[in-house]
C-alpha positions as CSV (number, residue, x, y, z in Angstrom):
1,M,12.7,45.6,-16.0
2,R,9.3,47.5,-16.3
3,T,7.5,44.5,-16.5
4,L,9.0,42.8,-13.5
5,S,8.6,46.0,-11.6
6,T,5.0,45.9,-12.4
7,I,4.3,42.7,-11.2
8,L,6.2,43.1,-8.1
9,W,4.1,46.5,-7.6
10,L,0.6,44.3,-8.4
11,G,1.9,41.2,-6.3
12,T,2.6,43.3,-3.0
13,K,-1.0,44.7,-3.7
14,E,-2.4,41.3,-3.8
15,L,-0.5,40.3,-0.7
16,R,-2.1,42.8,0.9
17,S,-5.6,42.0,-0.2
18,F,-5.2,38.5,0.5
19,F,-4.1,39.0,4.3
20,Q,-7.0,41.6,4.6
21,D,-9.4,39.1,3.6
22,W,-10.1,37.2,6.6
23,V,-12.5,34.5,5.2
24,L,-9.4,33.6,2.6
25,L,-6.8,33.9,5.0
26,G,-8.7,31.7,7.7
27,L,-9.1,29.1,4.8
28,V,-5.4,28.7,4.1
29,A,-4.6,28.5,7.8
30,Y,-7.3,25.8,8.8
31,S,-6.3,23.8,5.8
32,F,-2.7,23.4,6.4
33,S,-2.8,22.9,10.2
34,L,-6.4,21.7,11.6
35,A,-7.6,20.0,8.5
36,I,-4.3,17.9,8.5
37,I,-4.7,17.0,12.0
38,A,-7.9,16.1,11.7
39,Q,-7.6,13.7,8.4
40,A,-4.6,12.2,10.0
41,Q,-5.7,11.3,13.4
42,S,-9.3,10.6,12.4
43,N,-9.1,8.5,9.1
44,A,-6.8,5.6,10.6
45,Q,-7.5,2.1,8.6
46,E,-5.5,0.2,11.4
47,L,-6.4,-1.6,14.3
48,H,-5.8,0.5,17.5
49,D,-7.1,-0.5,20.7
50,A,-9.9,-2.8,20.0
51,S,-12.0,-3.3,23.1
52,L,-11.9,-7.0,23.5
53,A,-13.6,-9.7,26.2
54,I,-13.4,-13.6,26.7
55,V,-15.4,-16.1,27.8
56,D,-13.2,-18.7,29.6
57,E,-15.3,-21.7,30.0
58,D,-12.0,-24.5,29.8
59,H,-9.7,-22.6,32.4
60,S,-6.8,-24.3,30.7
61,E,-3.1,-23.6,29.9
62,L,-4.1,-23.0,25.9
63,S,-7.1,-20.6,27.1
64,R,-4.9,-18.6,29.0
65,R,-2.3,-18.3,26.5
66,I,-4.8,-17.3,23.8
67,A,-6.3,-14.7,26.1
68,H,-2.4,-12.9,26.9
69,A,-2.0,-13.4,23.1
70,F,-4.1,-10.1,22.3
71,L,-1.5,-7.2,23.3
72,P,-1.9,-3.3,22.8
73,P,-1.4,-1.4,20.9
74,Y,-4.1,-3.6,18.3
75,F,-6.3,-4.6,21.4
76,K,-6.8,-3.4,25.0
77,P,-6.2,-6.0,27.6
78,A,-8.4,-8.8,27.5
79,E,-11.5,-8.6,30.4
80,R,-13.4,-11.6,31.5
81,V,-17.0,-12.1,31.1
82,E,-19.8,-14.4,31.6
83,E,-21.2,-16.4,28.7
84,R,-25.0,-15.6,29.7
85,D,-23.6,-11.8,29.5
86,V,-22.6,-11.9,25.7
87,E,-25.5,-10.8,24.3
88,R,-26.5,-8.2,26.2
89,L,-22.4,-6.8,25.9
90,M,-22.5,-6.9,22.2
91,N,-26.2,-5.1,21.9
92,V,-25.2,-2.2,24.0
93,G,-21.5,-2.2,22.2
94,R,-19.2,-2.5,25.0
95,Y,-17.0,-4.5,23.2
96,T,-15.8,-5.0,19.4
97,F,-14.6,-8.7,20.1
98,I,-15.8,-11.7,22.3
99,L,-14.2,-14.6,22.2
100,D,-16.0,-17.5,23.6
101,I,-13.7,-20.3,24.4
102,P,-15.9,-23.7,24.8
103,P,-15.2,-26.1,27.8
104,N,-12.6,-29.1,27.3
105,F,-11.4,-26.8,24.3
106,E,-7.7,-28.0,25.3
107,R,-8.4,-31.4,25.4
108,D,-10.2,-31.3,22.2
109,V,-7.3,-29.6,20.7
110,L,-4.9,-32.3,21.8
111,A,-7.1,-35.2,20.6
112,G,-7.4,-33.6,17.3
113,R,-11.2,-33.3,17.0
114,S,-11.0,-29.8,15.6
115,P,-13.1,-28.0,18.4
116,A,-15.0,-24.4,17.6
117,L,-13.8,-21.2,18.9
118,Q,-16.3,-18.6,18.9
119,V,-15.1,-15.0,17.7
120,N,-18.4,-12.4,17.9
121,V,-17.8,-9.3,16.4
122,D,-19.6,-6.0,16.1
123,A,-19.4,-5.1,12.8
124,T,-20.9,-1.6,13.1
125,A,-17.1,-0.6,13.9
126,I,-16.2,-2.0,10.1
127,V,-12.6,-1.1,10.1
128,Q,-11.9,-2.5,13.0
129,A,-14.2,-5.3,12.7
130,G,-12.7,-6.4,9.2
131,I,-9.1,-6.2,10.1
132,G,-9.4,-7.1,13.8
133,S,-11.2,-10.7,12.7
134,S,-8.3,-11.1,10.9
135,Y,-5.8,-10.6,13.4
136,A,-7.9,-12.5,15.6
137,Q,-7.7,-15.8,13.5
138,Q,-4.1,-15.2,12.9
139,I,-3.2,-14.8,16.8
140,I,-5.2,-17.9,17.6
141,T,-4.0,-20.1,14.9
142,T,-0.3,-19.2,15.9
143,E,-1.0,-19.9,19.7
144,I,-2.8,-23.3,18.9
145,G,0.0,-24.2,16.7
146,D,2.6,-23.1,19.3
147,F,0.8,-24.9,21.8
148,L,0.8,-28.1,19.9
149,S,4.3,-28.1,18.7
150,R,5.5,-28.2,22.4
151,A,3.3,-30.3,23.5
152,E,3.8,-33.1,20.8
153,N,7.6,-32.3,20.5
154,G,7.2,-31.5,17.1
155,S,9.9,-29.7,14.7
156,P,10.0,-26.1,13.9
157,P,8.4,-25.2,10.7
158,L,11.0,-25.7,7.5
159,V,10.6,-21.8,6.3
160,N,10.2,-18.8,8.6
161,L,8.6,-16.2,6.7
162,A,10.2,-12.8,7.4
163,V,8.3,-9.6,6.5
164,R,10.2,-6.3,5.3
165,I,7.9,-3.4,5.2
166,G,9.6,-0.4,3.7
167,F,9.1,3.5,4.2
168,N,6.2,2.9,6.5
169,P,7.3,0.0,9.0
170,N,3.8,-0.1,11.3
171,V,1.6,0.6,8.1
172,T,0.3,4.1,10.2
173,T,-2.3,6.0,8.4
174,A,-1.3,9.0,9.5
175,W,1.6,8.8,8.0
176,F,0.0,8.5,4.4
177,T,-2.8,10.8,5.1
178,S,-1.3,13.9,6.5
179,V,1.2,14.3,3.7
180,M,-1.2,13.6,1.2
181,G,-3.4,15.7,2.7
182,I,-0.9,18.9,2.3
183,I,-0.7,17.6,-1.6
184,N,-4.5,17.5,-2.1
185,N,-4.2,21.0,-0.3
186,V,-2.0,22.7,-2.6
187,T,-3.9,21.8,-5.7
188,M,-7.4,23.2,-3.9
189,L,-6.1,26.5,-2.7
190,A,-3.8,27.8,-5.9
191,I,-7.2,27.3,-7.8
192,I,-9.5,28.8,-5.2
193,L,-7.0,31.8,-4.5
194,A,-5.8,32.5,-7.5
195,G,-9.4,32.1,-9.3
196,A,-11.1,34.3,-6.3
197,A,-8.8,37.1,-6.7
198,V,-9.6,37.3,-10.8
199,V,-13.3,37.1,-9.8
200,R,-12.9,39.5,-6.3
201,E,-11.4,42.0,-8.8
202,R,-14.5,41.6,-11.0
203,E,-17.0,42.1,-8.6
204,H,-15.6,45.0,-6.9
205,G,-15.0,47.0,-10.0
206,T,-11.4,46.8,-9.7
207,M,-10.5,45.0,-13.0
208,D,-11.5,47.9,-15.0
209,H,-9.4,50.4,-12.8
210,L,-6.4,48.0,-13.8
211,L,-7.3,47.5,-17.7
212,V,-7.5,51.5,-18.1
213,M,-3.6,51.4,-16.5
214,P,-0.6,51.4,-18.5
215,I,-0.5,47.9,-17.2
216,S,-0.9,44.8,-20.0
217,P,-2.9,41.8,-19.0
218,F,-0.1,39.6,-18.7
219,E,1.2,41.4,-15.7
220,I,-1.9,41.7,-14.2
221,A,-2.4,37.9,-14.2
222,M,1.0,36.8,-13.4
223,S,1.2,39.1,-10.6
224,K,-1.6,37.1,-9.1
225,I,-0.4,33.7,-10.0
226,L,3.1,34.8,-8.2
227,A,1.7,36.0,-5.3
228,N,-0.7,33.2,-4.6
229,A,1.8,30.8,-5.2
230,L,4.1,32.6,-2.7
231,V,1.1,32.0,0.1
232,I,0.5,28.5,-0.6
233,S,4.3,27.6,-0.5
234,V,4.9,29.0,2.9
235,A,2.0,27.2,4.1
236,A,2.6,23.9,2.8
237,G,6.1,24.4,4.1
238,L,5.0,25.5,7.1
239,S,2.4,22.9,7.1
240,L,5.3,20.0,6.8
241,S,7.6,21.2,9.1
242,V,5.4,22.3,12.1
243,V,2.1,20.1,11.8
244,V,3.8,16.9,10.0
245,R,7.0,17.0,11.9
246,G,6.1,18.9,15.1
247,L,2.7,18.3,16.1
248,L,2.0,14.9,14.5
249,S,5.6,13.4,14.8
250,I,5.6,11.8,11.4
251,P,9.3,11.4,9.8
252,I,10.0,13.0,6.6
253,A,12.3,10.7,4.9
254,G,13.4,13.3,2.2
255,S,14.7,16.5,1.5
256,V,11.9,19.4,2.2
257,P,13.9,21.9,0.1
258,L,13.7,19.4,-2.9
259,F,9.9,19.0,-2.5
260,M,9.6,22.9,-2.2
261,C,10.8,23.4,-5.5
262,G,8.8,20.8,-6.9
263,V,5.5,22.7,-5.3
264,M,6.8,25.9,-6.7
265,I,6.9,24.6,-10.1
266,Y,3.7,22.8,-9.7
267,L,1.7,26.0,-8.7
268,F,2.6,27.9,-12.0
269,F,0.2,25.3,-13.5
270,A,-2.4,24.8,-10.4
271,T,-2.4,28.8,-10.2
272,A,-3.2,29.0,-14.0
273,V,-5.9,26.6,-13.9
274,G,-7.6,28.9,-11.2
275,V,-7.1,32.0,-13.5
276,F,-8.4,29.7,-16.2
277,L,-11.7,29.3,-14.4
278,A,-12.0,32.7,-13.5
279,T,-12.3,34.0,-17.0
280,I,-15.3,31.7,-17.4
281,A,-16.9,32.5,-14.1
282,R,-18.6,35.9,-13.3
283,T,-19.1,35.2,-9.3
284,M,-17.6,33.2,-6.6
285,P,-20.7,30.8,-6.6
286,Q,-20.0,30.0,-10.4
287,L,-16.3,29.6,-9.5
288,G,-17.0,27.1,-6.8
289,L,-18.8,25.0,-9.0
290,L,-16.2,24.9,-11.5
291,Y,-13.9,24.0,-9.0
292,I,-15.9,20.7,-8.0
293,L,-16.1,19.9,-11.6
294,V,-11.9,20.5,-12.2
295,A,-10.5,19.8,-9.1
296,I,-11.9,16.9,-7.5
297,P,-11.0,14.7,-10.4
298,L,-7.8,15.9,-10.7
299,N,-7.1,14.9,-7.0
300,M,-8.7,11.8,-7.0
301,L,-7.5,10.5,-10.4
302,S,-3.8,11.9,-9.3
303,G,-2.9,8.7,-7.2
304,S,-3.4,10.3,-3.9
305,N,-6.1,8.7,-2.9
306,T,-5.6,5.2,-4.6
307,P,-2.5,3.8,-6.5
308,L,-2.7,4.4,-10.6
309,E,-2.3,0.7,-10.7
310,S,-5.4,0.1,-9.3
311,M,-7.5,2.4,-11.8
312,P,-8.7,1.1,-15.2
313,P,-6.0,1.7,-18.1
314,F,-8.4,4.2,-19.9
315,F,-8.2,6.7,-16.7
316,R,-4.3,5.9,-16.3
317,T,-3.1,6.6,-19.6
318,I,-5.2,10.3,-19.6
319,M,-3.8,11.1,-16.3
320,Q,0.0,10.9,-17.5
321,A,-0.7,14.3,-19.2
322,S,-2.0,16.0,-15.7
323,P,0.8,18.0,-13.8
324,S,-1.0,16.8,-10.7
325,T,-0.3,13.3,-11.2
326,H,3.9,13.8,-11.4
327,F,3.1,16.2,-8.8
328,V,1.7,12.9,-6.4
329,S,4.3,10.8,-7.7
330,F,7.6,13.0,-7.0
331,A,5.8,14.1,-3.9
332,Q,5.5,10.4,-2.5
333,A,9.0,9.7,-4.0
334,I,10.9,12.7,-2.0
335,L,8.9,12.8,1.2
336,Y,8.4,8.7,1.4
337,R,11.2,7.3,0.0
338,G,14.0,9.9,0.4
339,A,14.3,10.2,-3.5
340,G,16.8,12.9,-5.0
341,F,16.7,15.0,-7.7
342,D,18.4,12.2,-9.6
343,V,15.3,10.1,-9.6
344,V,12.5,12.8,-9.9
345,W,14.1,15.3,-12.2
346,P,11.8,13.6,-15.1
347,R,8.7,14.2,-13.1
348,F,9.9,17.8,-12.6
349,L,10.6,18.1,-16.2
350,A,7.0,16.7,-17.2
351,V,5.1,19.4,-14.4
352,A,7.3,22.2,-15.9
353,L,6.5,21.3,-19.8
354,I,2.9,20.5,-19.2
355,G,2.2,23.3,-16.4
356,G,4.0,25.4,-19.2
357,L,1.6,24.6,-21.9
358,F,-1.3,25.5,-19.8
359,L,-0.1,28.4,-17.9
360,A,0.4,29.9,-21.9
361,F,-3.1,28.9,-22.5
362,G,-4.4,30.4,-19.2
363,L,-2.6,33.7,-19.6
364,L,-3.8,33.8,-23.5
365,R,-7.5,33.2,-22.4
366,F,-7.0,35.8,-19.5
367,R,-5.8,38.4,-22.1
368,S,-8.8,38.0,-24.7
369,V,-11.2,38.0,-21.7
370,A,-9.4,41.4,-20.8
371,A,-9.4,42.7,-23.8
372,Q,-13.2,42.2,-24.4
373,S,-13.9,43.9,-21.2
374,A,-11.8,46.9,-21.7
């Protein structure tokens, strides 16, 4: 009971110190609010409101069908332009796509002459150019096929391909990047806040004061781990409810409380990493450099940015020993696919076991460093 009371007292001191540090407080607030909004809305990988113009030199029913087939939200309404203006409009970046339908296009199609239809693409808008070119080809091919089947009274296709996209029907990038932003920021801030708490004590000279008090290094380290884990848990929960669900209107399929339980288990590992790095670093700049070497590979190889299946087998095997990989896995299962505890409990157990081992190692390292300082 005395140990718990001491950890509670030191934890409240740590929370007061955190809320008086406007830089760290602003970092947490920004990371779980504006940063998530910016990441969700500025990193879209799908085609949206692409500017389109059409040079219709045929003025036929088929050319009008093709022009009317490019619809929102993928394309803006097509605008008519003249052939002589195409080069100038592309040079000034007025349109991303310009379709040039040549004269007698419909007649040549009906005659089976395979006429050429030109699609001019501004590839400086690389994402829209790549995806939009594929969309344009599909739209044009579909319209020509429908037109020919009706003109020639052809039979419908023998097989209709029905594609069912689960968990993200419109393949909206924001649904993925917003939640993954929260998951990555949990790791980032857990390491930074826990490490900064130790380094700050050392820089201010208050660590020596704590060590001469009847307080064990275990109590000092656990108070910092628990206090910072509490701050990050509350911030992540508010970000998921207020920013993702409220402001961005992104649906969450699973249980937020179950996800938060997993976050709190994972934070014992992530904050222990911060404490461990703080035993090596002497100043905040050193801690920042160590963070780059540790946290960025953890996030990049955890599966939050690219699937583990697309990585080399060597990295896939190594990352199975990282709690961040299991954290991303159960977070995606809960928040995207609505998985329950019966599905994600093996991941919870893996995070708890691996994280517990590293927590014990981090505490032993902190105790040894504290004993040398004393």
